[in-house]
C-alpha positions as CSV (number, residue, x, y, z in Angstrom):
1,M,5.7,45.6,3.8
2,N,6.6,47.0,0.3
3,I,3.7,45.6,-1.6
4,D,5.0,47.1,-5.0
5,R,8.2,45.1,-4.5
6,L,6.4,41.7,-4.1
7,V,6.1,39.7,-7.2
8,A,3.3,37.4,-5.5
9,I,1.6,36.8,-2.2
10,D,1.0,33.2,-1.1
11,V,-2.2,32.9,1.1
12,H,-1.6,29.6,2.1
13,T,1.6,28.1,3.9
14,H,1.8,26.1,7.2
15,V,4.1,26.4,10.0
16,E,4.8,22.8,10.9
17,Q,7.4,23.0,13.7
18,D,7.8,25.5,16.6
19,G,11.0,26.7,18.4
20,H,10.9,23.7,20.7
21,G,11.2,21.0,17.9
22,C,7.5,20.1,18.3
23,F,5.6,19.2,15.4
24,S,1.9,20.3,14.1
25,L,1.0,16.6,13.3
26,D,1.8,13.2,14.7
27,Q,4.3,11.4,12.9
28,E,1.9,9.0,10.8
29,L,0.0,11.8,9.5
30,M,3.2,13.8,8.6
31,D,4.6,10.8,6.8
32,A,1.2,10.2,4.9
33,S,0.8,13.6,3.7
34,A,4.4,13.7,2.6
35,Q,4.0,10.5,0.6
36,Y,0.6,12.0,-0.8
37,F,2.1,15.2,-2.0
38,R,5.4,13.5,-3.1
39,A,7.1,16.2,-1.2
40,D,10.9,15.7,-0.8
41,Q,11.7,19.0,0.7
42,D,11.9,20.0,4.4
43,R,8.3,19.0,5.5
44,T,8.6,20.8,8.8
45,P,9.7,24.5,8.4
46,T,9.8,27.0,11.2
47,V,8.5,30.5,11.0
48,A,12.1,31.7,10.2
49,A,12.6,29.1,7.5
50,I,9.4,30.2,5.8
51,A,10.4,33.8,6.0
52,E,13.9,33.1,4.3
53,H,12.2,31.1,1.8
54,Y,9.8,33.7,0.6
55,R,12.3,36.7,1.0
56,E,14.6,35.0,-1.5
57,R,11.9,35.0,-4.0
58,D,10.5,38.5,-3.3
59,M,7.1,37.0,-2.2
60,A,5.0,37.5,1.1
61,A,3.3,34.6,2.7
62,V,0.3,34.0,5.2
63,V,1.6,31.7,7.7
64,F,-0.4,29.6,10.2
65,T,-1.1,26.4,12.1
66,V,-4.2,24.5,12.6
67,D,-5.3,24.0,16.3
68,A,-6.8,20.5,15.9
69,A,-6.2,19.5,19.5
70,S,-9.6,18.0,20.1
71,G,-10.2,16.5,16.6
72,T,-6.8,14.6,16.4
73,G,-5.6,14.4,20.2
74,H,-2.2,16.0,19.1
75,P,-1.2,19.1,20.9
76,A,-1.4,22.1,18.7
77,L,1.5,24.6,17.9
78,S,1.2,27.7,19.6
79,S,-0.4,30.5,17.5
80,E,0.9,33.2,19.9
81,E,4.5,31.8,19.2
82,I,3.8,32.1,15.3
83,L,2.5,35.5,15.8
84,D,5.5,36.8,17.7
85,G,7.9,34.9,15.3
86,A,6.2,36.5,12.3
87,A,6.6,39.9,13.9
88,E,10.3,39.6,13.2
89,F,9.7,39.4,9.5
90,P,7.1,42.0,8.8
91,D,8.5,42.5,5.2
92,V,7.3,38.9,4.1
93,L,5.1,37.2,6.7
94,I,1.3,37.8,7.3
95,P,0.4,35.7,10.5
96,F,-3.0,34.1,11.0
97,G,-4.2,32.6,14.1
98,S,-5.9,29.3,14.7
99,V,-8.3,28.2,17.5
100,D,-9.9,24.9,18.5
101,P,-13.5,25.4,17.6
102,H,-14.5,22.9,20.4
103,A,-13.1,25.2,23.1
104,G,-16.4,27.3,23.2
105,K,-16.2,30.6,25.0
106,A,-12.4,30.2,25.5
107,A,-12.0,30.1,21.7
108,V,-13.9,33.4,21.2
109,T,-11.8,35.0,24.0
110,R,-8.8,33.7,22.2
111,I,-9.7,35.1,18.9
112,R,-9.8,38.5,20.5
113,T,-6.6,38.0,22.1
114,L,-4.9,36.8,19.1
115,V,-6.0,39.8,16.9
116,E,-4.7,42.1,19.6
117,R,-1.5,40.3,19.2
118,G,-1.3,40.8,15.4
119,A,-3.4,38.0,13.9
120,R,-4.4,39.3,10.4
121,G,-7.0,36.3,9.9
122,F,-7.9,32.8,11.2
123,K,-7.3,29.4,9.6
124,F,-9.9,26.4,10.1
125,H,-9.7,22.8,8.9
126,P,-13.2,21.4,9.5
127,S,-12.1,17.7,8.6
128,L,-9.0,17.9,10.8
129,Q,-10.9,19.8,13.6
130,A,-13.9,17.6,13.4
131,F,-16.5,20.3,13.1
132,E,-19.3,21.2,10.9
133,P,-18.8,24.9,10.2
134,N,-22.4,25.7,9.8
135,D,-23.3,24.5,13.2
136,P,-24.7,27.5,15.2
137,R,-22.7,26.6,18.2
138,Y,-19.6,27.8,16.4
139,Y,-21.3,31.0,15.3
140,P,-19.6,33.1,18.3
141,L,-16.2,32.4,16.6
142,Y,-17.4,34.1,13.4
143,E,-18.9,36.9,15.2
144,A,-15.6,37.7,16.7
145,I,-13.6,37.3,13.5
146,A,-16.1,39.6,11.8
147,E,-16.0,42.1,14.5
148,A,-12.1,42.0,14.1
149,G,-12.4,42.7,10.2
150,V,-10.1,40.1,9.3
151,P,-10.7,37.0,7.0
152,A,-11.6,33.4,7.8
153,L,-9.7,30.7,5.7
154,F,-11.4,27.3,5.6
155,H,-10.0,24.1,4.2
156,T,-12.5,22.6,1.6
157,G,-12.4,19.5,-0.4
158,Q,-10.4,16.4,0.0
159,T,-7.5,16.5,2.4
160,G,-4.0,15.0,1.9
161,I,-3.8,14.6,5.8
162,G,-4.7,11.0,6.5
163,A,-4.7,10.1,2.7
164,G,-4.0,6.4,2.4
165,L,-4.3,5.4,5.9
166,P,-6.8,3.0,7.3
167,G,-10.1,4.9,7.7
168,G,-8.2,7.9,6.8
169,H,-6.8,8.3,10.3
170,G,-10.6,8.9,11.3
171,I,-10.5,12.1,9.3
172,K,-14.0,12.8,7.9
173,L,-14.1,14.6,4.3
174,R,-17.7,15.7,4.6
175,Y,-16.8,18.4,7.2
176,S,-15.0,20.1,4.5
177,A,-17.9,20.4,2.0
178,P,-18.0,23.9,0.8
179,M,-21.9,24.2,0.9
180,L,-21.6,24.2,4.7
181,L,-19.7,27.5,4.2
182,D,-22.7,29.0,2.1
183,D,-24.6,29.0,5.2
184,V,-21.9,30.8,7.2
185,A,-21.4,33.4,4.4
186,A,-25.2,34.0,4.3
187,D,-25.4,34.4,8.0
188,F,-22.2,36.5,8.3
189,P,-22.2,38.8,5.3
190,D,-19.5,41.0,6.9
191,L,-17.3,37.9,7.3
192,T,-14.6,37.6,4.6
193,I,-14.4,33.8,3.8
194,V,-11.6,32.3,1.8
195,M,-12.2,28.7,0.8
196,A,-9.0,26.9,0.5
197,H,-8.0,24.6,-2.4
198,P,-9.9,23.4,-5.6
199,S,-12.8,21.8,-3.8
200,V,-12.7,18.3,-5.3
201,P,-15.2,16.5,-5.3
202,W,-17.3,19.6,-4.9
203,Q,-15.6,22.2,-7.1
204,D,-19.0,23.3,-8.8
205,E,-20.3,24.1,-5.2
206,A,-17.4,26.1,-4.4
207,I,-17.6,28.1,-7.8
208,S,-21.4,28.7,-7.2
209,I,-20.8,30.1,-3.6
210,A,-17.9,32.3,-4.5
211,T,-20.2,33.6,-7.5
212,H,-23.2,34.2,-5.3
213,K,-21.6,35.6,-2.2
214,A,-19.7,38.7,-2.4
215,N,-17.8,38.1,0.7
216,V,-16.5,34.5,-0.3
217,F,-13.2,33.9,-2.3
218,I,-11.2,31.0,-3.4
219,D,-7.5,30.2,-3.0
220,L,-5.8,27.8,-5.3
221,S,-3.5,26.0,-3.0
222,G,-3.0,22.3,-2.4
223,W,-3.1,21.2,-6.1
224,R,-0.6,21.9,-8.7
225,P,-2.2,24.0,-11.5
226,K,-1.8,21.5,-14.1
227,Y,-4.2,19.3,-12.2
228,F,-7.0,22.0,-11.8
229,P,-10.4,21.3,-12.8
230,P,-11.1,22.9,-16.2
231,Q,-14.2,24.7,-14.8
232,L,-12.1,26.4,-12.1
233,V,-9.6,27.7,-14.6
234,R,-12.6,29.0,-16.6
235,A,-14.3,30.6,-13.7
236,A,-10.9,32.2,-12.6
237,N,-10.5,33.8,-16.2
238,T,-14.0,35.2,-16.2
239,M,-16.7,35.7,-13.5
240,L,-14.2,34.9,-10.5
241,R,-11.2,37.0,-11.9
242,G,-11.3,39.2,-8.9
243,K,-12.1,36.3,-6.4
244,V,-9.3,33.9,-6.7
245,L,-6.0,34.1,-4.7
246,F,-2.5,32.4,-5.3
247,G,-1.7,29.7,-2.5
248,S,0.8,27.1,-2.5
249,D,0.3,24.8,0.5
250,F,3.9,25.1,1.4
251,P,5.7,23.2,2.4
252,V,4.0,20.2,0.8
253,I,3.9,22.2,-2.5
254,T,6.6,24.7,-2.8
255,P,5.8,28.1,-4.6
256,D,8.5,27.3,-7.2
257,R,6.7,24.1,-8.2
258,W,3.3,25.8,-8.1
259,L,4.3,28.8,-10.3
260,A,6.1,26.7,-12.7
261,D,2.8,24.8,-13.4
262,F,0.8,28.2,-13.4
263,A,3.0,29.7,-16.1
264,D,1.7,27.0,-18.3
265,L,-2.0,27.4,-17.4
266,E,-4.3,29.1,-19.9
267,I,-5.0,32.3,-17.7
268,K,-5.2,35.7,-19.1
269,D,-2.3,38.0,-18.7
270,D,-4.3,40.6,-16.8
271,V,-6.0,38.0,-14.6
272,R,-2.5,36.6,-13.5
273,A,-1.6,39.7,-11.8
274,L,-4.9,39.7,-9.8
275,I,-4.4,36.0,-8.7
276,L,-0.9,36.3,-8.0
277,K,-1.1,39.4,-5.8
278,D,-3.7,42.0,-6.4
279,N,-6.6,40.2,-5.1
280,A,-4.7,39.1,-2.0
281,V,-4.0,42.7,-1.2
282,R,-7.6,43.5,-1.2
283,V,-8.7,40.6,0.9
284,L,-5.9,40.9,3.4
285,G,-6.3,44.6,3.8
286,L,-2.8,45.3,2.6
287,G,-3.5,48.4,0.6
């Protein structure tokens, strides 16, 4: 990967379809999230489609799925297949793995296997996976990730998955409160944690955690920048200038749509470069 050639690194994109035509979510959740985000583009891109999309834009992308088989009852896409697919596009794709937190020791073993296979980090979605990330029963997962020296990316705040459905399709937002990750960050100081999204309704908590914990970062995916909470913009411009990362949440938000809004955001010119690429280079160990 030629870092100098890249104009940006998107640290948050979803593989929604595998090579066999299987989807990452059931149709009801897929339709609800598309409506929530008003997404009119391809909602189920494959690894190859994502690579083409980002290569055309001289960008790199972190790609992953979410293994929420226990939380949703829907079969997960194969992280192994995603890693193998991303290996065909090393100039633009940075693959993360995902494991079902409820799988216990098998999940820990799988983390180590996925790292050996090329995983550059791991994605968790506590609400979708139905787990409290600060429960000690999940600590062996973080031990394995910290030992591998790769980051853990956690969904935080409200989720568009299940939004507008009766009972939110059973998905509980409280699992994604960022303060639960403060415990994890304190107990695993060698684990790099990225809190995904503006963490509404807990934005101030996320800012406080990222300010207090050297090993915690924030990605800006899942929201168009014109809707960012003002305190997040202020923090990104000042005390968190080195800890905020560009993420789109592709395919529900495209990098084009995100960057068009970001161009109008009141961000200092020197901070823009940090957010769009430089901070991700450091967090992902790409330097």
